[in-house]
GUTOR-311688 format. One record per residue: x, y, z of N, C-alpha, C in turn; residue in one letter. Coordinates in pm, whole numbers, plus 50000, padded with zeros to 5 digits. Example, Ala and Ser with C-alpha at 12.3 -4.5 7.8 and 13.67 -1.06 7.14 Angstrom:
<atoms>
513194943150780512304955050780513204967050780a;512854977550708513674989450714512905000350787s;
</atoms>
This chain:
<atoms>
130402045858745129542056858806129552066958673m;128482071158694127332080358587127722093658541t;128202100458395128462109958384128342121158444l;126082121158535125852123558654126382134458689v;127392126458817127512117158905128692124058936a;129922123258799131632128658786130852139958749g;129992147458732130372159958713130032172858844i;128812162058916128812167759079129552168459179l;130522153059110131592152259241132762167659197l;132702168659034133882177758968133752191159033f;132362196159097131812208259084131892204659251v;131832198359330131812192959510133742199259507a;134242188959437136032195359440135852213459403g;135322212759347135412228059257135632234959400l;134062235859417133282245659548133922244859659l;134602228659733135532229159838136762236259823s;137722237059699138552245759731138322266459695g;137172267559622136672282259669136592281759829a;135552275159897135712277960014136282275860134i;137202267560073138432269960155139592278460152n;139702284659980140702298959971139762306260090a;138272313960055137072323260144137542320860270v;136562311460400136712302960487136602295360555a;137022281360415137022267460519136292266760522g;136772251060509135242239960549134862227660440g;135972233860391135152226660219135592209560204g;136242202360320136002193760360134592190660328t;134022198560431131962188960445131632187560267f;132132192960190131322192560081132162178560032l;133152174360003133772163659976133012154160030t;133662151660156133252139660208131272143560205f;130702151560189129252149860128129092142460034g;129412153659962129552144259771129672129659805a;131102128359832131102108159803130322102159857m;129752107860024129162091260062127352098260007t;127542104159981126052110259915125692097159790l;127202101259679126892092959608127382073859545f;127032071759715128202053859777128722048559875g;129772062559841131192058459893130962059160004v;131532043160104131732041160218131832050860312p;131802057460373131882066860492133622065060527p;134552054260545135722055060560136452062260443i;136322051160339136672057560199136232072460185a;135102076860210135592095360174136542109060262a;136152098160352136762104960458138742102360385n;138722094160388140042089960315140162098460204a;139902097360099140012105559921139682117460027t;138822124560109138872136060096140272143960133s;141072137260214142212138560259143502142260158s;143302135560032143732131759909143082150859809i;141912149559853141992156659769142132174259806v;142292178159884141952186059990144392190560020q;144862179259959146302186160004146582192159945f;146642192259846147112210659770146912220059824p;145872219359850145392234159875146622232559996g;147082223760075147752227160210148612235760146y;149152229460031150082232759981150642246059942i;149262250959920149742265359852149312274659892t;148312266760029148782279260120150302278760222s;150802272560206151992267860304153522279860212a;152862278560085154402284760034153632304659994l;152742298360032152352317260086152672326060196a;153272315860229153742320660387155482314460446y;156102311860288157362305560265158402311960360r;158112326060321159272332860474158642333260614k;158172330960646157562328460790157842317860813e;157122302960715158042294660781158842298560855i;159892302760738161852294860723162232304760816a;161632314660924161772317161002161232313261118r;160092303561125160502298261262159942280561219e;161362279161231162002261861129161742255661305w;162452261861388162122256261490161332248661589k;160052261261624158902249361632157962243061584p;158112248461402157682239361358158452224661310i;159642222061363161132210761391159712202461488l;159552208861624159202204861753157382199161725i;156842206861688155422210061617155572198561548l;156312196161392155842185761304156202173361363s;157662170761508157302159161497156462152061582a;155452160961657154002157961733153332165061671i;153032162461551152062160361479151832153661409s;153502146961381153382130361234152892119361374l;152952120661493152602107861615151722108561622v;150572114161635149502115161623148572116861529g;149012124761409147832120761303148542108161220s;149462099161256149792082761244148702079461368l;148862081761482147642072661553146462073561496g;145702086061450144802092361406144072078461280g;144922079261197144432074461076144782060961134a;145432052061171145342041961199144052040161321l;143292046961419142252044261486141052044761359l;141132053961220140412050661127140442037861097l;141832032561033141082021661023140842013761103l;141212011761232140981996461259139711999561294s;138252009761261137102006461312136912003561120l;135091996261153134171992460983133751999460988d;133222002660853132872012860766131042014660858n;130652008260921129582005361021129072014061165p;130432014161210130842021361366131462037361386s;132462033861211132212046961212131312052561111f;130282049561049129052053461010127942062461085k;128392057161232127552066561372128192067961450k;129612070361415130312088961432129882094561369l;129362098661246129732107561129129012119561231v;127822117761223126832123861237127682138661358p;128332132461447128342134161587129712143961561w;130972137961421131872143561432131402156061388l;130112155961250130122164461165129332175861256l;128402172561340128112183661442129232194061566l;130262182761565131512189961624131732197661541a;132522196761365132942204761332132832212761297a;131442212661263130302226661261129802235561342t;130402233361446130332237461545131162252661576a;132322238661587133772244061625134282257561474l;133812252361378133572262361201132502275061250f;131882264761328130992287061356131682289561417a;131802286661520133072289161664134192300561581a;134852300861494135942299661429136532309061477g;136042325561468136312339861445137012341961587p;136042331461673136242333661865136722326761902k;137552318461896138922309161895140042314161847l;139562321861734141322328961684142392338261823r;143222333561851143912338161954144052350461896p;144712356561999144842369362066146082374262035k;146722381261932148372383861984148502384162135v;149682372562148150932368962187151982373162210e;152812371062336154512371962314154582360162285k;155672359262204156022343662146156572340862248e;156492324162280157292314562368157752304962258h;158942298162320158922282962281157522275462278p;157242260962190156222255162240156682241462306p;157122244862415156772240362537156472240162664s;155332241662577154022242362723153672228662762s;153442223462822152132206862825151242210462788p;150622217362792149002220262781148722222462620v;150112230562603149722234862454150282225862347g;151152209362425151522208062319150072193262320i;150102188062449148822186262456147902189462338l;146902198862360145922201162204146442202862102t;148002202162033148042200061961148462180961914q;148602176461994148422160262013147472153061952l;146132166862012144822157762020144832166961884v;144412176961870144212181161735144882174661602t;145962167261591146772161261515145872144261490s;145632140961619144752123361623143742133061519v;143082141361581141292145861504141822141261371y;143342152461313143162155161177143292143061079g;144382137261165144352121661114143182108561073g;142142116461181140882108961205139692111961142f;139702127861097138922135461093138662148961049f;139522153660919139672166460946139352177860933g;137472174060930136752187560905137292197961022a;137102209661063137342220261127139292216361195g;140402210061106141562204961160141432221361245m;141802225961110142472246461076142482252861223g;140632252961246140882260561361140882255061462i;140882244961492141582234761602142772239761672m;143952238361499144732243261479145552254361542m;144732263761492145422280461547145152274661690l;143862273061801143532273461911144682265561971a;145162257361904146162249062011147622259261989s;147612255961880149162267761860149432276461916l;147902284861940147952300162017148592295062206g;148422283762242148322274362310150012278462344l;150962266362225151932256862208153122267662205a;152982286262125153822289762100153922300762076t;152482305962072151562319562099152212330261964g;152042343962028153032355261839151232356861775g;151692363161698150522373061655149402362261560d;148902360261478147542355161401148462343161228y;149092361661196150182354461074150462343661103h;151902349361200152812338461210151712322161255r;151232319661317150502310461433150052303261273l;148842312461182148712306261042149882304060953n;151212308761036152252302660830152432285660864a;152632289061072152712276361092151552263961054i;150492266961092149402260261134149082253460962k;149422259960849149232253560741150732240660702n;151602251060728152612240660747152722221860747f;151842221060951152092211261003150382206060953l;149592215360862148782204260776149442200460672s;150262205760656151212189660511151502179160546i;151432181360694152252169960766151712156860834v;150052163460862149132158060920148692147660775i;148502156160738147452154460600148452145760534a;149582145060525150692135160426150262121660500a;150572126160630150852109560689150032101460701v;148292110760689147562102460740147182097560567a;147552103960430147042102860343148232090060295i;149202086660353150592074260276149682058860393v;149432061360510148642056060607147302052460493v;146132053660466145222057260379145532041460258f;146432052160220147212045160051147302034760115t;148362032760207148882010660246147242007760289a;146342012460335145732004760390143762003860263g;144302012560184143912002860044142372016360074g;142192026060091141132024860175141002042260112a;141322048260032141352057659862140872053159828i;139162058859717138882058359604139782065659507s;140202058959435141492068859360140542072959231w;139782067659137138872075159069138532087659153l;137282089059304136932100959268138132108559322h;138952104559365140002115559409140632124059330a;140692113259187140972124058991139922129059015i;138522130558959137802134858914137682147158992i;137632143359150137942162159248139032166359243m;139942163359213141382173659279141292186859145l;141452179458995141002192858919140572204358938p;139022202058999137982206959093138682219059199g;139412209859245139652221759411140822221559318a;141542222759252142432229659230142282244259169g;141552241059071140812246959023139862265059123i;139432257859204137762266959271139242268659410g;140152264359437141322268559524141692282359464g;142342281059314142282294959229141852307859226y;140622304259182139432315659175138762320759316y;139202312259420138642317459519139042323459587g;140342332259607140612340459603140432352459562v;139712351259455138932367359348137772361359386w;136882355259439135122354959502136262361559634l;137012359159700137072360459814136812380159842a;137142383759775137672399959692136142404559702k;134972392659688134212405459611132482397259702r;132542384959762132042378359843132192378859989v;130912384360060131022388460210131482372560252p;133112372860402133182357860395132562355060502q;131102365660586130492355460635129102349060553k;128882350060477128032346460346128262337060374w;129942331960280130662318760284130252312560374m;130542316160541130652305160678129522303860672r;128032312460616126662305560665126642292360567y;127292293560477127112285860328127172274660419a;128782268860492129062262260542129412252560680v;128652262560690127542256960837126312250960826i;125372259560720124402251060651124402236260601a;126212232060533125802219860527126272209460588v;126962216660699127562208860765125862206660866g;125402213060903124082207061031123542198960911v;123442204360741122552200060717123002178960646f;124122178160661124882162760645124932155960788l;124592168560890124212160861037123072149861076a;122592159160975120912160061034120662142860898g;121182145360805121482133660720121862121960740y;123092117160847123632110260885122752106860990y;122402115161082121522111661207120102106261160f;119752106661087118332097760968119022086360929f;120022086660901120692074960796120752063960902k;121762070761064122422059161116121282048961151a;
</atoms>
């Protein structure tokens, strides 16, 4: 790896942490940067899970009081998410790089469309109820399979599925989502590590950048309109989807 490549990967991690803090969608940058520098798509996807993981933890810590109050629905949904993430991660490892590469542009398009529609998918304030709805549980299972397989856009999907599964206001759902993101990512990371799919050199380079970006992203969020950050993420998603369609 050249010095220039290392610097650009660090910057990609930095920007992904900042974008996640402001609008979400940082996976587009980490995945895209690694593949553009020659990392096989499966390894790039798996390594992105490592890079984004610290941000999930800090986000959950910010909601620790809400999470403590919601331990019952979190326990049920964690079990569902664990099974789904395990299935998604194993499904990814069952593919070879050429097969996964053909799926990448479609996955990126779907994730970009989901990200663009994110504000409209935020659940309305509803009465809280136990996570016993078959439709809600099924959508959370599907979301966790997707998160284990390809994590971009997972947060938006999960807010929508949690609205069905357990209801409540946005902050309640966001707190549960942040904890479940840790579960989904942790299971995927264990599977990817056991399967030898993670590029640790790239992860080590980007992790400090992602941590710094996440910290200062809060400062950025107070000064840059969120819609412009969202537009930037959508532009990156569309560009990468077009790139992989061309390369397929």
